[in-house]
SEBATOR-22456 format. One record per residue (C-alpha): x, y, z; residue in three letters. Coordinates in steps of 0.02 Angstrom, whole numbers, plus 50000, padded with zeros to 5 digits. Layout:
N
+-------+-------+-------+--------+
:    c1 :    c2 :    c3 : residu :
+-------+-------+-------+--------+
:     X :     Y :     Z :    ALA :
...
+-------+-------+-------+--------+
//
This chain:
399
+-------+-------+-------+--------+
:    c1 :    c2 :    c3 : residu :
+-------+-------+-------+--------+
: 49138 : 48422 : 50251 :    MET :
: 49243 : 48568 : 50316 :    PRO :
: 49356 : 48660 : 50195 :    PRO :
: 49530 : 48588 : 50167 :    SER :
: 49698 : 48671 : 50148 :    THR :
: 49675 : 48655 : 49959 :    TRP :
: 49514 : 48755 : 49973 :    ASP :
: 49608 : 48888 : 50069 :    ALA :
: 49745 : 48894 : 49938 :    ALA :
: 49617 : 48907 : 49797 :    ALA :
: 49522 : 49043 : 49889 :    ALA :
: 49682 : 49143 : 49915 :    ALA :
: 49727 : 49125 : 49730 :    ALA :
: 49554 : 49182 : 49674 :    VAL :
: 49558 : 49334 : 49790 :    ALA :
: 49733 : 49380 : 49731 :    ALA :
: 49687 : 49370 : 49547 :    LEU :
: 49530 : 49473 : 49569 :    VAL :
: 49626 : 49609 : 49660 :    VAL :
: 49767 : 49611 : 49532 :    VAL :
: 49647 : 49636 : 49388 :    PHE :
: 49527 : 49757 : 49474 :    LEU :
: 49654 : 49874 : 49554 :    THR :
: 49685 : 49972 : 49391 :    PRO :
: 49497 : 50002 : 49381 :    ILE :
: 49501 : 50065 : 49561 :    ALA :
: 49643 : 50182 : 49511 :    VAL :
: 49539 : 50257 : 49372 :    ARG :
: 49390 : 50274 : 49488 :    LEU :
: 49496 : 50362 : 49619 :    ALA :
: 49560 : 50488 : 49493 :    ARG :
: 49385 : 50519 : 49429 :    ARG :
: 49309 : 50554 : 49601 :    VAL :
: 49459 : 50649 : 49669 :    GLY :
: 49519 : 50519 : 49794 :    ALA :
: 49701 : 50565 : 49765 :    VAL :
: 49832 : 50582 : 49901 :    ASP :
: 49939 : 50735 : 49869 :    GLU :
: 50121 : 50739 : 49930 :    PRO :
: 50128 : 50809 : 50106 :    ARG :
: 50258 : 50842 : 50239 :    ALA :
: 50211 : 50691 : 50345 :    ARG :
: 50201 : 50571 : 50197 :    GLY :
: 50339 : 50477 : 50106 :    LEU :
: 50264 : 50490 : 49932 :    SER :
: 50334 : 50619 : 49811 :    ASP :
: 50190 : 50618 : 49687 :    ARG :
: 49999 : 50617 : 49687 :    PRO :
: 49932 : 50442 : 49719 :    MET :
: 49756 : 50371 : 49695 :    PRO :
: 49693 : 50296 : 49858 :    ARG :
: 49543 : 50184 : 49829 :    LEU :
: 49640 : 50021 : 49818 :    GLY :
: 49535 : 49955 : 49961 :    GLY :
: 49387 : 49942 : 49843 :    VAL :
: 49481 : 49813 : 49739 :    ALA :
: 49535 : 49722 : 49898 :    ILE :
: 49353 : 49711 : 49953 :    PHE :
: 49304 : 49643 : 49782 :    ALA :
: 49436 : 49506 : 49796 :    GLY :
: 49379 : 49460 : 49972 :    VAL :
: 49197 : 49460 : 49917 :    LEU :
: 49225 : 49344 : 49768 :    VAL :
: 49333 : 49226 : 49870 :    GLY :
: 49206 : 49219 : 50011 :    ALA :
: 49058 : 49189 : 49896 :    ILE :
: 49148 : 49043 : 49815 :    LEU :
: 49225 : 48961 : 49968 :    PHE :
: 49131 : 49011 : 50127 :    LEU :
: 48955 : 48987 : 50197 :    PRO :
: 48870 : 49156 : 50200 :    LEU :
: 48714 : 49116 : 50302 :    ASP :
: 48793 : 49147 : 50473 :    GLY :
: 48938 : 49241 : 50549 :    PRO :
: 49040 : 49246 : 50390 :    PHE :
: 48899 : 49332 : 50297 :    GLY :
: 48893 : 49459 : 50438 :    ALA :
: 49081 : 49484 : 50426 :    ILE :
: 49061 : 49523 : 50241 :    LEU :
: 48920 : 49644 : 50280 :    ALA :
: 49028 : 49733 : 50407 :    GLY :
: 49170 : 49734 : 50280 :    ALA :
: 49056 : 49815 : 50152 :    ALA :
: 49005 : 49951 : 50276 :    VAL :
: 49183 : 49994 : 50326 :    ILE :
: 49238 : 49994 : 50143 :    THR :
: 49103 : 50123 : 50103 :    VAL :
: 49146 : 50228 : 50257 :    VAL :
: 49331 : 50221 : 50214 :    GLY :
: 49299 : 50265 : 50032 :    ALA :
: 49197 : 50417 : 50085 :    LEU :
: 49340 : 50468 : 50197 :    ASP :
: 49463 : 50448 : 50054 :    ASP :
: 49357 : 50562 : 49946 :    VAL :
: 49288 : 50689 : 50071 :    PHE :
: 49405 : 50671 : 50223 :    GLU :
: 49275 : 50637 : 50358 :    LEU :
: 49300 : 50701 : 50534 :    SER :
: 49372 : 50585 : 50666 :    ALA :
: 49207 : 50562 : 50761 :    PRO :
: 49114 : 50516 : 50600 :    VAL :
: 49248 : 50389 : 50553 :    LYS :
: 49243 : 50315 : 50728 :    LEU :
: 49054 : 50298 : 50719 :    LEU :
: 49070 : 50209 : 50552 :    GLY :
: 49198 : 50090 : 50625 :    GLN :
: 49085 : 50050 : 50772 :    ILE :
: 48936 : 50016 : 50659 :    VAL :
: 49040 : 49904 : 50546 :    ALA :
: 49107 : 49808 : 50696 :    ALA :
: 48935 : 49787 : 50774 :    LEU :
: 48866 : 49695 : 50623 :    ILE :
: 48972 : 49537 : 50643 :    PRO :
: 48977 : 49550 : 50833 :    VAL :
: 48787 : 49546 : 50846 :    LEU :
: 48787 : 49393 : 50733 :    GLU :
: 48899 : 49297 : 50853 :    GLY :
: 49075 : 49349 : 50803 :    VAL :
: 49119 : 49396 : 50981 :    ARG :
: 49220 : 49338 : 51128 :    VAL :
: 49116 : 49276 : 51274 :    GLU :
: 49255 : 49181 : 51361 :    ASP :
: 49436 : 49137 : 51332 :    PHE :
: 49573 : 49033 : 51411 :    THR :
: 49738 : 49096 : 51480 :    LEU :
: 49881 : 48994 : 51553 :    PRO :
: 49878 : 48982 : 51743 :    PHE :
: 49717 : 49087 : 51745 :    VAL :
: 49618 : 48962 : 51640 :    HIS :
: 49442 : 49011 : 51585 :    ARG :
: 49390 : 49193 : 51592 :    VAL :
: 49203 : 49226 : 51573 :    GLU :
: 49156 : 49397 : 51500 :    LEU :
: 48966 : 49382 : 51509 :    GLY :
: 48877 : 49539 : 51451 :    ASP :
: 49044 : 49627 : 51426 :    LEU :
: 49080 : 49515 : 51276 :    GLY :
: 48991 : 49626 : 51149 :    ILE :
: 49064 : 49796 : 51194 :    PRO :
: 49238 : 49724 : 51223 :    LEU :
: 49238 : 49634 : 51056 :    THR :
: 49178 : 49790 : 50965 :    VAL :
: 49316 : 49889 : 51053 :    LEU :
: 49445 : 49760 : 51001 :    GLY :
: 49390 : 49760 : 50818 :    ILE :
: 49390 : 49950 : 50812 :    VAL :
: 49562 : 49952 : 50893 :    LEU :
: 49635 : 49834 : 50763 :    ILE :
: 49557 : 49935 : 50622 :    MET :
: 49645 : 50090 : 50687 :    ASN :
: 49808 : 49997 : 50718 :    VAL :
: 49814 : 49940 : 50536 :    VAL :
: 49759 : 50112 : 50477 :    ASN :
: 49897 : 50199 : 50576 :    PHE :
: 50029 : 50083 : 50503 :    SER :
: 49979 : 50118 : 50323 :    ASP :
: 50105 : 50253 : 50283 :    GLY :
: 50230 : 50187 : 50156 :    VAL :
: 50221 : 50085 : 49995 :    ASP :
: 50177 : 49904 : 50029 :    GLY :
: 50191 : 49908 : 50218 :    LEU :
: 50011 : 49879 : 50276 :    ALA :
: 49971 : 49755 : 50137 :    ALA :
: 50128 : 49653 : 50169 :    GLY :
: 50110 : 49651 : 50358 :    VAL :
: 49927 : 49601 : 50343 :    CYS :
: 49969 : 49463 : 50219 :    ALA :
: 50099 : 49391 : 50339 :    ILE :
: 49980 : 49403 : 50487 :    ALA :
: 49838 : 49323 : 50389 :    ALA :
: 49951 : 49181 : 50332 :    ALA :
: 49996 : 49146 : 50515 :    ALA :
: 49811 : 49144 : 50559 :    PHE :
: 49780 : 49016 : 50421 :    VAL :
: 49899 : 48893 : 50503 :    VAL :
: 49838 : 48926 : 50680 :    ILE :
: 49652 : 48917 : 50633 :    ALA :
: 49672 : 48753 : 50539 :    PHE :
: 49765 : 48678 : 50687 :    ASP :
: 49624 : 48734 : 50802 :    LEU :
: 49497 : 48654 : 50684 :    GLU :
: 49421 : 48821 : 50635 :    ARG :
: 49425 : 48784 : 50449 :    ALA :
: 49308 : 48922 : 50390 :    ASN :
: 49407 : 49053 : 50486 :    ALA :
: 49566 : 48982 : 50407 :    ALA :
: 49490 : 49001 : 50232 :    VAL :
: 49441 : 49181 : 50270 :    LEU :
: 49619 : 49214 : 50330 :    ALA :
: 49685 : 49139 : 50168 :    ALA :
: 49569 : 49252 : 50068 :    ILE :
: 49635 : 49403 : 50163 :    ILE :
: 49815 : 49349 : 50131 :    ALA :
: 49780 : 49323 : 49946 :    GLY :
: 49692 : 49490 : 49927 :    ALA :
: 49833 : 49582 : 50016 :    ALA :
: 49965 : 49496 : 49909 :    LEU :
: 49867 : 49535 : 49751 :    GLY :
: 49863 : 49718 : 49802 :    PHE :
: 50051 : 49716 : 49832 :    LEU :
: 50075 : 49688 : 49646 :    VAL :
: 50023 : 49870 : 49624 :    HIS :
: 50069 : 49938 : 49796 :    ASN :
: 50248 : 49880 : 49826 :    PHE :
: 50376 : 50019 : 49800 :    HIS :
: 50364 : 50112 : 49683 :    PRO :
: 50176 : 50101 : 49711 :    ALA :
: 50047 : 50153 : 49583 :    THR :
: 49903 : 50157 : 49708 :    VAL :
: 49870 : 50170 : 49895 :    PHE :
: 49740 : 50061 : 49982 :    MET :
: 49672 : 50216 : 50072 :    GLY :
: 49567 : 50212 : 50228 :    ASP :
: 49443 : 50098 : 50140 :    CYS :
: 49580 : 49967 : 50124 :    GLY :
: 49668 : 49984 : 50291 :    SER :
: 49505 : 49985 : 50391 :    ASN :
: 49441 : 49838 : 50289 :    LEU :
: 49596 : 49733 : 50321 :    LEU :
: 49593 : 49780 : 50504 :    GLY :
: 49412 : 49727 : 50525 :    LEU :
: 49439 : 49563 : 50432 :    LEU :
: 49596 : 49518 : 50531 :    LEU :
: 49506 : 49558 : 50693 :    ALA :
: 49360 : 49446 : 50646 :    CYS :
: 49478 : 49306 : 50595 :    VAL :
: 49568 : 49323 : 50762 :    ALA :
: 49402 : 49306 : 50854 :    VAL :
: 49334 : 49162 : 50751 :    GLU :
: 49498 : 49072 : 50723 :    GLY :
: 49587 : 49083 : 50891 :    THR :
: 49506 : 49178 : 51034 :    VAL :
: 49338 : 49086 : 51030 :    LYS :
: 49426 : 48918 : 51049 :    THR :
: 49475 : 48830 : 51210 :    GLN :
: 49659 : 48842 : 51167 :    ALA :
: 49779 : 48906 : 51298 :    VAL :
: 49856 : 49072 : 51241 :    LEU :
: 49707 : 49098 : 51125 :    ALA :
: 49704 : 49282 : 51170 :    LEU :
: 49892 : 49301 : 51161 :    VAL :
: 49920 : 49230 : 50986 :    LEU :
: 49834 : 49373 : 50889 :    PRO :
: 49930 : 49501 : 50993 :    LEU :
: 50095 : 49420 : 50947 :    VAL :
: 50050 : 49401 : 50763 :    VAL :
: 49997 : 49585 : 50752 :    LEU :
: 50133 : 49648 : 50871 :    ALA :
: 50221 : 49759 : 50743 :    VAL :
: 50072 : 49872 : 50702 :    PRO :
: 50019 : 49867 : 50886 :    PHE :
: 50191 : 49925 : 50944 :    LEU :
: 50197 : 50059 : 50810 :    ASP :
: 50027 : 50127 : 50861 :    THR :
: 50068 : 50119 : 51047 :    THR :
: 50232 : 50211 : 51021 :    PHE :
: 50150 : 50348 : 50918 :    VAL :
: 49998 : 50371 : 51030 :    VAL :
: 50102 : 50381 : 51189 :    LEU :
: 50214 : 50511 : 51112 :    LYS :
: 50065 : 50615 : 51056 :    ARG :
: 49992 : 50604 : 51231 :    LEU :
: 50159 : 50652 : 51307 :    LYS :
: 50166 : 50811 : 51203 :    TYR :
: 49979 : 50842 : 51225 :    ARG :
: 49937 : 50820 : 51042 :    GLN :
: 49772 : 50748 : 50978 :    PRO :
: 49783 : 50560 : 50958 :    VAL :
: 49715 : 50570 : 50780 :    TYR :
: 49834 : 50708 : 50728 :    GLN :
: 49949 : 50635 : 50595 :    ALA :
: 50136 : 50655 : 50619 :    ASP :
: 50303 : 50579 : 50566 :    ARG :
: 50340 : 50471 : 50717 :    GLU :
: 50291 : 50299 : 50650 :    HIS :
: 50427 : 50168 : 50633 :    PHE :
: 50434 : 50190 : 50445 :    HIS :
: 50454 : 50379 : 50463 :    HIS :
: 50595 : 50360 : 50587 :    ARG :
: 50684 : 50234 : 50477 :    MET :
: 50664 : 50351 : 50328 :    ASP :
: 50740 : 50495 : 50428 :    ARG :
: 50897 : 50398 : 50467 :    ILE :
: 50925 : 50361 : 50284 :    GLY :
: 50842 : 50194 : 50244 :    PHE :
: 50762 : 50177 : 50073 :    SER :
: 50577 : 50138 : 50062 :    THR :
: 50609 : 49959 : 50008 :    ARG :
: 50737 : 49929 : 50144 :    ARG :
: 50620 : 50002 : 50275 :    THR :
: 50475 : 49892 : 50219 :    VAL :
: 50583 : 49735 : 50208 :    LEU :
: 50649 : 49764 : 50385 :    TYR :
: 50470 : 49779 : 50449 :    LEU :
: 50417 : 49625 : 50349 :    TYR :
: 50559 : 49527 : 50427 :    ALA :
: 50510 : 49586 : 50601 :    TRP :
: 50329 : 49535 : 50570 :    THR :
: 50384 : 49365 : 50504 :    LEU :
: 50491 : 49337 : 50658 :    MET :
: 50347 : 49376 : 50776 :    LEU :
: 50225 : 49272 : 50673 :    ALA :
: 50349 : 49129 : 50688 :    GLY :
: 50353 : 49154 : 50876 :    LEU :
: 50162 : 49144 : 50880 :    ALA :
: 50168 : 48981 : 50783 :    LEU :
: 50299 : 48915 : 50902 :    ALA :
: 50188 : 48958 : 51049 :    LEU :
: 50054 : 48851 : 50969 :    ARG :
: 50156 : 48703 : 50906 :    PHE :
: 50307 : 48683 : 51020 :    VAL :
: 50258 : 48557 : 51157 :    PRO :
: 50324 : 48658 : 51304 :    TYR :
: 50182 : 48601 : 51420 :    SER :
: 50058 : 48459 : 51437 :    ASP :
: 49870 : 48471 : 51446 :    ASN :
: 49879 : 48489 : 51634 :    GLY :
: 49981 : 48649 : 51625 :    GLY :
: 50145 : 48568 : 51681 :    ARG :
: 50297 : 48637 : 51589 :    LEU :
: 50426 : 48529 : 51502 :    HIS :
: 50597 : 48596 : 51548 :    ALA :
: 50683 : 48567 : 51380 :    GLY :
: 50548 : 48637 : 51267 :    TRP :
: 50513 : 48778 : 51389 :    SER :
: 50696 : 48827 : 51375 :    SER :
: 50677 : 48829 : 51186 :    VAL :
: 50526 : 48944 : 51200 :    MET :
: 50617 : 49060 : 51321 :    VAL :
: 50763 : 49068 : 51199 :    ALA :
: 50647 : 49107 : 51053 :    LEU :
: 50559 : 49240 : 51155 :    GLY :
: 50725 : 49321 : 51203 :    LEU :
: 50782 : 49321 : 51022 :    VAL :
: 50620 : 49407 : 50971 :    ALA :
: 50636 : 49537 : 51110 :    VAL :
: 50819 : 49573 : 51075 :    VAL :
: 50788 : 49586 : 50887 :    ALA :
: 50640 : 49702 : 50917 :    SER :
: 50738 : 49815 : 51033 :    VAL :
: 50882 : 49818 : 50910 :    TYR :
: 50770 : 49862 : 50763 :    LEU :
: 50666 : 49994 : 50852 :    VAL :
: 50794 : 50076 : 50963 :    TYR :
: 50975 : 50022 : 50947 :    VAL :
: 50984 : 50024 : 50757 :    LEU :
: 50906 : 50197 : 50755 :    GLU :
: 51028 : 50263 : 50883 :    ILE :
: 51181 : 50187 : 50798 :    LEU :
: 51129 : 50247 : 50625 :    LYS :
: 51077 : 50418 : 50686 :    PHE :
: 51235 : 50440 : 50789 :    LYS :
: 51340 : 50414 : 50634 :    ARG :
: 51239 : 50543 : 50537 :    LEU :
: 51239 : 50664 : 50682 :    ASN :
: 51426 : 50646 : 50707 :    THR :
: 51454 : 50697 : 50525 :    ILE :
: 51342 : 50849 : 50550 :    ARG :
: 51422 : 50906 : 50712 :    LEU :
: 51599 : 50878 : 50651 :    ARG :
: 51562 : 50994 : 50505 :    ARG :
: 51489 : 51128 : 50618 :    ILE :
: 51606 : 51102 : 50767 :    ARG :
: 51761 : 50998 : 50730 :    PRO :
: 51806 : 50996 : 50916 :    ASP :
: 51638 : 50923 : 50975 :    ALA :
: 51665 : 50787 : 51105 :    SER :
: 51585 : 50614 : 51109 :    GLU :
: 51484 : 50668 : 51262 :    VAL :
: 51414 : 50818 : 51167 :    GLU :
: 51373 : 50708 : 51018 :    ILE :
: 51285 : 50580 : 51128 :    ASP :
: 51184 : 50717 : 51215 :    SER :
: 51130 : 50789 : 51049 :    ASP :
: 51079 : 50616 : 50986 :    VAL :
: 50971 : 50587 : 51141 :    VAL :
: 50887 : 50758 : 51123 :    ALA :
: 50849 : 50735 : 50939 :    ARG :
: 50785 : 50557 : 50959 :    LEU :
: 50669 : 50619 : 51096 :    GLU :
: 50595 : 50758 : 50990 :    THR :
: 50608 : 50671 : 50821 :    GLY :
: 50699 : 50819 : 50743 :    GLU :
: 50802 : 50723 : 50617 :    PHE :
: 50759 : 50804 : 50452 :    ASP :
: 50891 : 50939 : 50455 :    ALA :
: 51022 : 50808 : 50494 :    VAL :
: 50970 : 50702 : 50347 :    ARG :
: 50970 : 50848 : 50225 :    ARG :
: 51140 : 50907 : 50284 :    GLU :
: 51210 : 50731 : 50276 :    THR :
: 51144 : 50704 : 50099 :    GLU :
: 51223 : 50867 : 50047 :    GLU :
: 51387 : 50816 : 50128 :    PHE :
: 51386 : 50648 : 50040 :    GLU :
: 51346 : 50734 : 49874 :    ARG :
: 51491 : 50856 : 49892 :    LEU :
: 51611 : 50718 : 49947 :    ARG :
: 51569 : 50614 : 49793 :    SER :
+-------+-------+-------+--------+
//
């Protein structure tokens, strides 16, 4: 008998409890081996933080999987790959491995489940229908898993962000996988959600521990494998699109940052302060407000993914229903408008207010055109910090 929703709920609870109780042990281990993140210019933490929380996350996933999943097939291979990437990430957290070494470790970890059958050999798209990958299935699946690992890793830059976003994404995958009759994938997604929520007990602002590369790479690999087993390997229309919508926030963040690094001819792996959470911090949002905004954005897009699956906007023959299609178009437009507002408009409006205060102090006669030009230039280069410091000083003196 396949697992039920109650099994998924129990698995999530077990994983969460294990992570809650083992994270303090991971903190002590991190301090003992020197896996401590020191405050740095590109970070948002103001104190040294242990960064082996991913070890506790892996323990929670392992216990949940042993109790609730069959481990003699692909799910055992997924756990083996998870163990490898946890070790590679932990070594990076302690010794700061070079980018090529980390990439090699990610590829090896991804290959383990892919060679055991966790791979995409074909998928279905609307209007295109079935797409056969043939021999390209293995390398493309490995590439996709590695990509998602790095996407989650890139987004892990502020208290509670990566864990919360992954928990929301995993919860969406639970619903989708159960609907697609991929019960074991749904249970694994529930375990991931539970482990991430358990870690949030210690990682939400003000955090006492970071998940580190061992945690972000682990969650990325697990979510990628769930996406493959729970959605993409099915015959469902939009099977390939659903994971992209669910994980759209970290994907957009990574795309934005990578394109900007390429534009200014910087190494892709060179850390900077251009992620969404950095930009929101620079315009004056608190850590909690920043994270809650990004949670809300993720929830909205996860809801859109669920709507794509459950709203009956077409029949099995691919013919669209006008009424429900209009509903989906409206939901899509709301998601796009909200995303543009959050990423671009809100930043411009907030920053323009701060920049106006700064310029009025320096040049009381500055025109609106000059202020707008300065806003555009600073948004393009990301040079906000001086504005924020000057504005904070101004607010302190005014009060």
